[in-house]
C-alpha positions in Angstrom: 52.2 -154.5 -74.3 49.9 -151.4 -74.2 47.4 -153.3 -72.1 50.1 -154.3 -69.6 51.4 -150.7 -69.4 47.8 -149.5 -68.8 47.3 -152.1 -66.1 50.6 -151.2 -64.3 50.0 -147.4 -64.6 46.5 -147.5 -63.2 47.7 -149.9 -60.5 50.4 -147.4 -59.5 47.8 -144.7 -59.4 45.8 -146.7 -57.0 48.8 -147.7 -54.9 50.2 -144.2 -54.6 47.0 -142.1 -54.5 44.4 -144.6 -53.1 40.8 -144.1 -54.2 41.7 -140.6 -55.5 43.9 -142.2 -58.1 40.9 -142.7 -60.4 41.6 -139.4 -62.0 45.0 -140.5 -63.1 43.7 -143.9 -64.2 41.0 -142.3 -66.3 43.4 -139.9 -68.0 45.8 -142.7 -68.7 43.0 -144.9 -70.1 41.6 -142.1 -72.3 44.9 -141.9 -74.2 44.4 -145.4 -75.7 41.1 -145.0 -77.5 41.7 -141.3 -78.3 44.9 -142.2 -80.2 42.9 -144.5 -82.4 40.1 -142.0 -82.9 42.7 -139.4 -84.0 44.3 -141.8 -86.5 40.9 -142.7 -87.8 39.8 -139.1 -88.3 43.1 -138.2 -90.0 43.0 -141.3 -92.2 46.4 -142.5 -91.0 47.2 -146.2 -91.0 46.5 -147.9 -87.7 47.2 -151.2 -86.0 43.6 -151.7 -85.1 41.8 -153.8 -87.7 39.2 -153.2 -88.8 39.7 -149.5 -88.1 36.1 -148.6 -87.4 34.3 -146.6 -84.7 32.8 -149.9 -83.5 36.2 -151.4 -83.0 37.4 -148.3 -81.2 34.4 -148.6 -78.8 35.2 -152.2 -78.1 38.8 -151.3 -77.5 37.7 -148.5 -75.1 35.4 -150.8 -73.2 38.1 -153.5 -72.8 40.8 -151.1 -71.8 38.5 -149.3 -69.3 38.0 -152.7 -67.7 41.7 -153.2 -67.6 42.3 -149.8 -66.0 39.5 -150.4 -63.4 41.0 -153.7 -62.4 44.5 -152.2 -62.2 43.2 -149.3 -60.1 41.3 -151.7 -57.8 44.4 -153.9 -57.4 46.5 -150.8 -56.6 44.0 -149.6 -54.0 43.9 -153.1 -52.5 47.7 -153.3 -52.3 47.8 -149.9 -50.7 45.3 -150.9 -48.0 47.3 -154.1 -47.3 50.6 -152.1 -46.9 49.1 -149.4 -44.8 47.4 -151.8 -42.4 50.5 -153.9 -41.9 52.9 -151.0 -41.2 
């Protein structure tokens, strides 16, 4: 569910702001791995198993890709709409 929300949020950033939406997409993306880093540092239970820094890095890499694809799709959709209207 979180991956879907990240994809949609970064897509909306691209659709509404164009190429400049990357700032919003990066800020949205950063919240996902930083939440797991904070839980790891505080020793709180987490849904990420195993809860290691390596797992958090893998998660950050994967979600960065999702955010980039969402942003690209949003920018593409914006260009299609702008050219047809």
